[in-house]
C-alpha positions as CSV (number, residue, x, y, z in Angstrom):
1,M,-81.3,-29.4,25.1
2,T,-79.9,-32.8,24.8
3,E,-81.3,-34.6,21.9
4,N,-83.0,-37.3,24.0
5,Q,-85.1,-34.0,25.6
6,I,-85.8,-33.2,22.0
7,N,-86.6,-36.7,21.4
8,Q,-88.7,-37.4,24.4
9,L,-90.7,-33.6,24.2
10,D,-90.9,-33.0,19.8
11,P,-94.0,-35.1,19.8
12,Y,-96.1,-32.8,22.5
13,V,-94.8,-29.5,20.4
14,K,-97.3,-28.8,17.9
15,V,-97.7,-26.3,15.1
16,V,-101.4,-24.1,15.6
17,N,-101.4,-21.0,14.0
18,N,-97.9,-21.3,12.3
19,Q,-96.9,-21.1,15.9
20,Y,-94.8,-23.9,18.1
21,V,-96.8,-24.5,20.7
22,L,-96.0,-27.2,23.5
23,Q,-98.6,-29.7,24.6
24,L,-98.0,-31.9,27.5
25,P,-100.2,-34.2,28.7
26,E,-101.7,-34.4,32.2
27,N,-99.1,-37.1,33.6
28,N,-95.7,-36.3,32.4
29,N,-92.6,-36.4,33.8
30,V,-91.0,-33.2,32.6
31,S,-89.6,-31.0,35.2
32,Q,-91.2,-27.4,35.1
33,S,-88.5,-26.1,34.8
34,M,-87.6,-27.7,31.6
35,V,-91.2,-26.3,30.6
36,T,-90.0,-22.9,31.5
37,E,-87.2,-23.2,29.6
38,I,-88.8,-25.1,26.6
39,E,-91.4,-22.7,26.5
40,D,-89.1,-19.7,26.4
41,E,-87.5,-20.6,23.7
42,L,-90.8,-21.6,21.8
43,S,-91.5,-17.9,22.6
44,Q,-88.6,-16.3,21.1
45,V,-88.3,-18.8,17.7
46,N,-92.1,-17.8,17.1
47,A,-91.4,-14.5,17.6
48,D,-88.7,-14.8,15.3
49,I,-91.2,-16.8,12.7
50,K,-93.5,-14.2,13.0
51,S,-91.1,-10.8,12.3
52,N,-89.6,-12.7,9.3
53,G,-92.6,-14.4,8.0
54,Y,-91.5,-17.9,7.8
55,T,-94.3,-20.3,7.3
56,I,-94.3,-23.6,9.7
57,K,-94.2,-26.9,7.6
58,T,-96.5,-29.2,9.2
59,N,-95.0,-32.0,8.1
60,D,-91.6,-32.3,9.6
61,K,-92.3,-28.9,11.7
62,T,-89.5,-27.2,9.9
63,Y,-89.7,-23.1,9.0
64,G,-88.2,-21.2,6.9
65,A,-87.3,-20.0,3.3
66,S,-86.1,-22.0,0.6
67,T,-83.1,-20.1,-0.6
68,S,-79.7,-19.7,0.8
69,A,-80.1,-16.2,0.1
70,A,-82.7,-16.0,2.7
71,F,-80.9,-18.2,4.8
72,G,-83.4,-21.1,4.5
73,V,-83.9,-25.0,4.1
74,V,-81.1,-25.7,1.3
75,L,-77.8,-23.5,1.9
76,A,-76.3,-24.3,-0.9
77,K,-77.1,-26.4,-3.9
78,S,-73.6,-27.6,-4.3
79,S,-73.1,-31.3,-2.9
80,S,-70.3,-30.6,-1.0
81,N,-72.3,-28.0,1.1
82,P,-74.0,-28.7,3.7
83,T,-78.2,-28.9,3.7
84,I,-79.8,-26.8,6.8
85,K,-82.6,-27.3,8.3
86,R,-84.2,-24.8,10.8
87,F,-86.6,-26.7,14.2
88,W,-88.2,-25.3,16.9
89,W,-85.1,-26.6,19.3
90,G,-82.7,-25.1,17.0
91,I,-81.0,-26.4,13.2
92,R,-80.1,-29.5,11.8
93,V,-77.2,-29.0,9.1
94,Y,-76.6,-32.2,6.5
95,M,-73.6,-33.2,5.5
96,R,-73.6,-34.6,2.2
97,N,-69.1,-36.1,2.1
98,K,-66.5,-36.4,4.0
99,T,-65.4,-33.5,2.4
100,A,-68.0,-31.3,3.3
101,V,-68.3,-32.4,6.7
102,N,-63.9,-31.9,7.5
103,K,-64.5,-28.5,5.5
104,E,-67.4,-27.8,8.0
105,I,-65.2,-29.1,11.3
106,A,-62.6,-26.8,10.0
107,E,-64.8,-23.6,10.4
108,F,-65.6,-24.6,13.3
109,K,-63.0,-25.2,14.2
110,N,-62.0,-21.0,13.7
111,G,-65.2,-19.5,14.4
112,Q,-66.4,-19.1,10.5
113,A,-69.2,-21.8,11.1
114,I,-70.5,-20.8,14.2
115,A,-70.9,-17.4,13.4
116,E,-72.8,-18.4,10.4
117,F,-75.0,-21.0,11.4
118,G,-75.6,-19.0,14.3
119,S,-77.3,-16.1,12.5
120,L,-79.8,-19.2,10.8
121,V,-82.0,-19.9,13.8
122,S,-82.8,-17.4,17.3
123,P,-82.4,-18.1,19.3
124,P,-79.8,-21.2,17.9
125,V,-81.2,-23.6,20.4
126,G,-78.9,-26.2,19.4
127,V,-77.1,-27.6,16.4
128,T,-77.0,-31.5,15.0
129,L,-74.6,-32.3,12.4
130,S,-76.0,-35.3,10.2
131,C,-73.7,-37.3,7.8
132,L,-75.6,-38.3,4.8
133,F,-73.2,-40.7,3.0
């Protein structure tokens, strides 16, 4: 899913009873195949939320535990390590400095980061990297 698609659909993904629900208006420009894909992904993410006892935060629609031990929102407290947030569409990784960005790029190249980030969200729908410097 592209960032443009995520931005287009995010306002229509609501949190209802601690589950993500797609609520599109009647007159929308979203293809039926995209609707089916999103609903399938939401079903898998909702199953993960339910089976792990996560709570979706309604203010930013993120979910997960708050410690690295439980693969939560904060991976590590060090400013050189990334902060990870889980969303309905995947995860977003926030980097705080160039050293962290270079470290993560190297880990992605050797496959280590892919395995780590892949374990953070089920299914790994999408990953975006954001620099906070």
